[in-house]
Every structure is written in C-alpha cells, then in structure tokens.
N, C-alpha and C positions, 0 to 999 in steps of 0.2 A: 519382548514383543514376537510374538513367533505366528502360527498358524492350527498347532493342536488344537488349541481350546476354543476355537470360532464358535460361535453362536450358532445353531442350526442354519443350513441355509444359505450363511453368509457370502462364505467364497461363491457359491455362483450366483450369488447377486452384484456382488462386485465384479463380476466379470459378463452383467447383462447390458452395460451399457453400449457393448461392440454390435450391438443391434440394433440402436437407436443411431439416426442421425446427427454425423460429428461437423461441426463448422469450424472452419479456420483451422484445419489440421494440415501438415505439410504432402505436399505430394512425396513419398518415400520413394525412392525411388530401387529399393533391395529390399525384398521383404526380411529375407534371411538375415540382411544385417539387422534389421530393425530388431528383430527376433532376440539375434544375441547380444545387443548394447541392452535392450530391457531384461534379460536373463542377469547381463554384469549387474544393472542397476538394482535387480531384486535382490541380489546378495550385499548390498551394502548395508549399513547400519543407518539406523535412523535418524533424520537429520533435528528433529525435536521430540518429545518426548508428549505421552497421553495426559499426564500431569499438568504440564502447562500448558496444554491447551484449553487441558478443562480449568484451570486457575482461569484463562484468560477468558474464558465463557463467563464467569463469575466477576469479572472485572467489566466485561460491555455490559453485563446485567444493571450491575451499578450505574452507567453513563445512561441506559435508557430510565431509570429512574429521578437522572439528574441529580446524580449524586458522585460522577468523577465527567472527566471530558475525554474524548479518544483524539490524539492526534496520530496521525498515519502520513507518513513522510519519509521521500528517497526517489531514487530514478525514476524515470519514465520509463528507460532500459538499462538495465547492468550490459557493462559489456566485460567480457572476462580480460580484456589489459588492462582495465581501472579498477581491480580488485583487489589494490595493493593497501598495505596498511595507512598511511595517509588518508589516501580517500575516505576509506572506510571510517576512520579516526575523525573527520571533516563532516559527515554525514550526520555521524552519531551525536557525534558535538551540538550540531547546528539543532536538531531534533531536541537533544537536553534540554538547552540555551530556551528553545519556544516553551518548552515545558515550563521550565522554572519562570517564564515570563507570566503564562499562563496560570499557573498555580499559585505564585504573587499576588496577582492580579486578579485573579476571581473568586480564589479561597477554596479552587476545586482541584483534588488529586488527579492526575491527566494520566492517560489512559497512554502507552507509548508502544506503537508500533510501528517499524520500520517495514518499509518498501523496499526491501533487500533482500538478500541469500535466495535467489530463485527469480528475481526478475527480470528471466534472461529470454524470452518470447513475447512477443507481441503479434494481438492482431491486425490485417492489411485488408487496405481496400480491395484490392485487387493482387490475385495469383502472381500474376507477373509485372512485371516493369521494363519499361523501352527505355534506350537512350542511343539515340544519332542511328537509330532503326535495327540494332538489336532487340532483343525481347529474352529476359531471364527471369528464371524466379525470384519474385521478389523476397528482400530480407526478411525475416521473419525472428531477428534476434538469434546471440551469437548460442542460444541452447539450437537451432539449427541450423544456421548459414554463415557467410562472412558479409560484410556490408560492401566489401569489393566487389565494384561490376565488372568479374568473368563469370565466364562457367564454371571453373572450378569452384571459385568461391561461394556461388549462388546454390550449388548443388546440396541439397538437403540430405546433412548427415547426421544419423541417429545415433554415433559416437559421441556429439557435441553435445547429445544432454548427460552423457557421460561425465563431461566437462564440466558442464554446468553444475552439476551434482557435487563435486571435490573443490570448485569454486565457492558455491554456496557452504559448504563443512567449513573452510578457511575464514571466510567471511563468517560466519557465526560465530567462530573457535574466536576469533578477533574481536568479535560483538561483547561478546561473554565477558574476557577479558577486559576491556572499557569500562564495560554497566559492572561488572561484580569485584575489580579488583584496582578500586580508588580513582580511579580516572572522574568517575561520574560524581565524586563525594560533592555536595552540594556546600563544601569548604571550600570550595577550588572553584565557585562560578566565577571570581576576580578574574581566572586564571584563562578562562576557555576566549576571549579576545583578541589576545594576543598575537604578534605578529597581522593584525588588521589594520588598516586604513585609518584616521578617526574620519567617521562621519555621524550626522544625526541619529540613524539607530544605533549604532555603536557606540555613541554617546549617552543614550537614553538607559541601553541597557550593562554600562557601567555603573550611572547613575543609581540602579535599580540592584547590582549587586552588590554595591556599596552598603542598600541598607539593608540585603539579607544578613551579609557581613555582620552586621551591626546587632540584627537581630539576636546571630548566632553565637556572639563573643556576648550578648546579655544573658542569654540563657546557659551559657556553658560556666559562665561567674556565678549563676543560681544553682549548681549542681548538676545540669540536665546531663541524659547520657543520650552521644550522637551516634552511636551504632547502626541505625537504621539511615543514618546519611550518608553511609560509605556506598551503598550500593542502589541500583535501581532495576525495578522489574522495567525488559525491553521483549519485544515479541515479533516474528516475522512473520510477512507476510507476501503474497503476491499474487497474481491472474493466474487461478487454474486452467492455463490454456492449451498445453500437451498434454492429452489424455493418457498418452504412452508412459509419458514421466510419471504423473502424478498417479495413475495405478501402481506403477513400479515401487515407488515409496511409499504405497499404502502396508500398516502391517496390525495386527491385530493384537492387542491388549491383552496382556497375559493374566490381568487381575479382574478385566469383564468378559473378555471372550468378546471386544468392538471392535470395530477399525476405524483406524485414524490415517489420515492422511499426513505422514510425518516427513512432508518437503518442506510444512511451514507450519505455525500456529492457528493462522488464519488466511482461508482462501476467498477467493471473491469469483465470481461469475461475471464476465465482461459484458459489455451492450450490445455485442455481436455476438456471444453465444448462451443467450439467457432466455431461451424457448423451453417452456418447461417440456414437451417434450424432445429433447434433445438428450444426447449424449453427456452432456457436462452436467446436467440436473441430475440425472440417472445417476451416475456415478459417483456426485457430491452427496446425493440422497442417502447415500451409507456409508456416510463416515461423519465421526462423532466432533469434528472441529467446527469452531463456530466460523460463518461462513457471510460471504457478504455478495448483494446484486447490485449493480450498477444498474442505472435508472436513468435514462437519458429524455427527452422531450415525447419521443415516441411512442414509449411504454404506453400500455392499454390494461388499464384497472386489474382486467380481469384475469389478463392472461398474470400479469406479476403475480395477484390471489393464488392464483392456480401454482406458480412457481414458489412461492413461499408456502405451501400449504404440501407438497411433494418434498421440500424439503426438513422442513419443521413441521411435520404433524401433529408431533405433541404440546407446538406451541411454548417453548421454553424460552424463556427470556435470555439474552445476552446470543441466541445461535443465529439470528438472521441481523444483519445492519443492514440497511437500505442506504447506498452509498449513490447521492443524485448528482445529477453531472448536467442541468438544463441550457445553460448560458445564463448571461446576466440577462438578456431582451425577454427570454421565454420563463424565468424561475417563479416569477409572482403571478404571469398567466396558468404557469401549468401545473405548478406542484401544489399548489394548494387540491386539485381534485386527485392528485393521487393521496395526499393528505388523507383526505374524508375516506374514499375508500378503505386504507387498511384501518382507518377509524372504526367506519362500519360495522367491518369483518372483523374486530376488536381481535387482531395481530399483534403481537410484542413485537415490534423493533427499535432496532436503537437507529435516528436518523442521522448521520452523518453526509456532510457536504463536500463534494468535488468540484472547485469552481474553476481548473483548470481546463479540463476536455472541451467543455461547451464554449471556449471563449478564445478557440485557437483558428489564427486566420496567417495568410502569405502575404509578405509587402509587395510592393510594386519590385523590388528587385529580387522575388522569390525566396524570400528567407520565411520560414514558418518560425510563428513567434504568437506572443500576448502580450497584453497592457497591464498592469497592476491595478491599478485603478478599474478597471472591467473586470478581473476576477475577484478584487474586494465588493466589486458591487453584486456581485454574485453572491458573496457570503452574507452580506447585508440583507440583500431577499430571501433568502434562506433562511435566518434568524426570524428575521419578519414574518415571513409563512409559517414555519412554525409556532412561535408563539400566539398571532392570530388565532391556531389552531387548539392553544391549550395544550399542544407537544412540545417536548423539548429537544430542543437542538445541541445534538450527543457528539459530534466530532468534526473533523476535518481531515481530508486524503489532499494529501498535496506534493505533486512532484517537485523535487526540489535536489540542490547540491549545497554540499558544504563548503564549496570554490567559490571565489568571485568572478564567475560568468558573465556575458553576457548575451542572455536569451530572453527574457523578460523585458520590453519596453518598459520604461516609465522608473518609480520607485523615485527619495530622495536623490538616488545619484543622478536621475534624470536620463536613464537610458535612451535614447534616441536611435533612427533606423542607421545613423550611421557608425553607432558605438556598435551596434549587433554584430558586426564581425571582427569587433577587437578580440573575443575570447568566444567566440559561438562553438560548444564543443558537442553537444547533446547528436545522434546519430539517429535518433526517431522525433520525439516533441521537446519543446523549450521549457527549460527549468527556471524555478526561480533561485537565484544565487544566495549566499549565507545571508546579505545586511537585507535584503527584499522579505526570507521567511522571518527574520525579527520583525521586520516592520511588522507586516501580516500578524504574527503572535500579539504585539502590542496593542494592532487595533481590534483583535478579535477578544483581547481579554478585555475593554473596552464593551464589547457588546456582549462580554456575561456579563459584566457588570451591571448592565441596564435591565 
C-alpha cells in the first residue's frame, strides 16, 4: 500500500476533513509535537489490509440478508497496562465461546468482530474534570492522556497515539496467533472453560460443548475433513474518534488506488460525532472499510439518511451497519420510526444492537453500572421491532471482558450493589464479565431460533 497510484483527487479529498467541524478532539497543546507524532505514524506499516476489509464487507452483507449474525465484543476502553497475553486471550475466548453458542443454537455462521486493537480513545461529555476544586483535562483514553488525576498525566500527549499503534499491533499479532494457530479449533471447545468456577452459565456451556464434541467425533468416524475447524476469521474494530490517528493510518491500496483506514477492519462513528457535516463523516466517506454508525434515541431520521448517503453513495450491501443504542425504555418507542425511514428510503444496512450504552446509571454510592436484565430487555425489544418491520436483527455490539469482574449487576451470579466493589476494574464504562457474556449468548440464541 502506498500513495503513488491513488485515484486522481483522492489524496486531496483525504485532507478535506480538516476544513470541517471536528467534535471530541483533544486540545493538543503543542502543534509541532502533534505533527512529529503523526509523521512517525504515517511511516508505520498498516495494521490490517484492504483485502481483509473487503472480505468483512462480504460477511456483513450476508448478515444483512439474514445469512449470518454479527458478534462485536470487547472493552469499553482498552488500556495499555492490560494489553497482555492473558487478558487478550480471555477476551478472544469469550467472543469465540459466545459465537459457538450462537452458531450451534441458531444454525447461523457468526461474524466475529473484536472491539480491540484500537479502542484506546473515548468521547467525553465534558472537556474537563473537577476534583476537590482542581480542574484538569478529562481522561480521553490511553491514546490521549493518563487516567491519573495530575496535571502531567492529564496533559494530551500525541506520542501516546504512536504508543496506541504499537499496542494495537501486538494485540493483533497475538489475536492472529490465537485464531489461526489452533487455540480457536472447534475441537477444543471443552477446554475453554477450564479455570472458571462452576455456575449455571458454565454448566450449560459444558453441556453444549459435549454435544459439539460428540457431533465432531461422529463426523470424524464418517471420514470428514476438519481443516476448516482449526482457525476462525476474527476482525478488529474501534470507534474512529481521533481524526489525526485515523488519517495517519489511512493507506492507498496498490491494487485499486482506493483508500483504506488500516487502523482496523471496521470503524464506527459515535453518537457524539455523527453529524453529516462533521469532520468524521467527511474523512470516513473517502475510505473503503465497512463502517458503523451509532444511533441513539435522539437520532433524527433525516440526518441519519444524509449521513448514510454521504458514507455510502453507491448503496453497497455490507458498507453501513447501524448500531442502535436506544435504552430498554426507549427501544420499542423510538426504533420503529428509524427503521421505517430507512426502509422507505431503501437503504441497505445491517441492523446491530448495542444494549449497553443506553442502560448505564450510577448507584447511590457513585458507581457507574448496568443491570443485566435491563441489557437483555433492550436486546429483546430490538428483535421485536426489527421482526415486526420485516427486517433482519443482524447482530450484537457488546462491551465485555474475558475476566470475572463485577461491574454489571445481576446475572446468575446475582451481583448486587455490595459486590460491585469486589472486582470493578473498568476505567470508563462497566462491562459484562465472562459468565454474563455466556448467559447473554444463550438467551440471544433462543431469540434467533424464535
């Protein structure tokens, strides 16, 4: 990938976003430092390749037709200190286990998307944070500044974007090793729960794994070739929030002369940055990756259609995924109008449910959390609305971890207010733990069957 064979006018078009209003960008204190860091990033190899992004587009088009189901999962915000092999393996294992449950339960292939290897930046409701009378820049993710509440830690540092690139690179290398090197082999499904304590979700998974193992042994006795079971397709994704980072990692495909954002296979525009006239829409309109758009209860159908048409003027299947995040109390009231508008305009989209972000609240003790039952209620409402409209419920977008944290209330473990403090590790939003993620997969598999 290079720049020599770019489609005429493309390089200029890729720079046009600088003339558009850019929401949620850090206030970099030193522009020369920013330019130097971006020049360094621009020399780095791509993290993903154009052909992989094209392949994912085909998989998403299948989900749009109801021939596959999308599972997108990972951290709310990755942090550098946790980009170690064990945590990465646990997240991948959790997504793989959920995918096995969904595939076996609903007889559908699952498109596996990790919310990883780039989710190092987060939008914030305020540019600053005040503690004990001291006002400092808000924590915007490890790609921008540090979580510690000191002036030095909170100073936006563009070289942290270079650090984010290196952490993303090592995460992707490990992800490829796990998914291509035998760890993801379906013949090992019974091994993936070792080390976890017994509880209803794990017992149910072990029962399913035994059924899969029995089926595989039967097919082996019949002479089946299991080469395809040794590896899985696993794609990376993150919110395309930091414009400087995304532009620096955009490359020109030498085959076609088209631009791809090579920071991830799949990028999405968030709830706070989805203006059709904004810089995020402008930049992403010129790259060929499949794209997501977060759609909250305040979304206006007209604005959403203008954004879709800007990002996908050719109306290509698999190009646009609408990730709805309405909240359990709003999904049945608000989502039908959005669906009708997209149907009337005849725009091809994949419908995916994010049941996490619309259901966050803070406890009386000041802990940000979610309730598992409320999260599942939004998923059920999403399925109801899409099916009543004759559309395909195409997937889930979940904040999860592969560890046994205690950040979301409820589930079969019955995590309560007192238990939240036992192992609350997220620096931004609460995540489903490993066991709650499996519980969700079993419930969603039943919805897919229905």
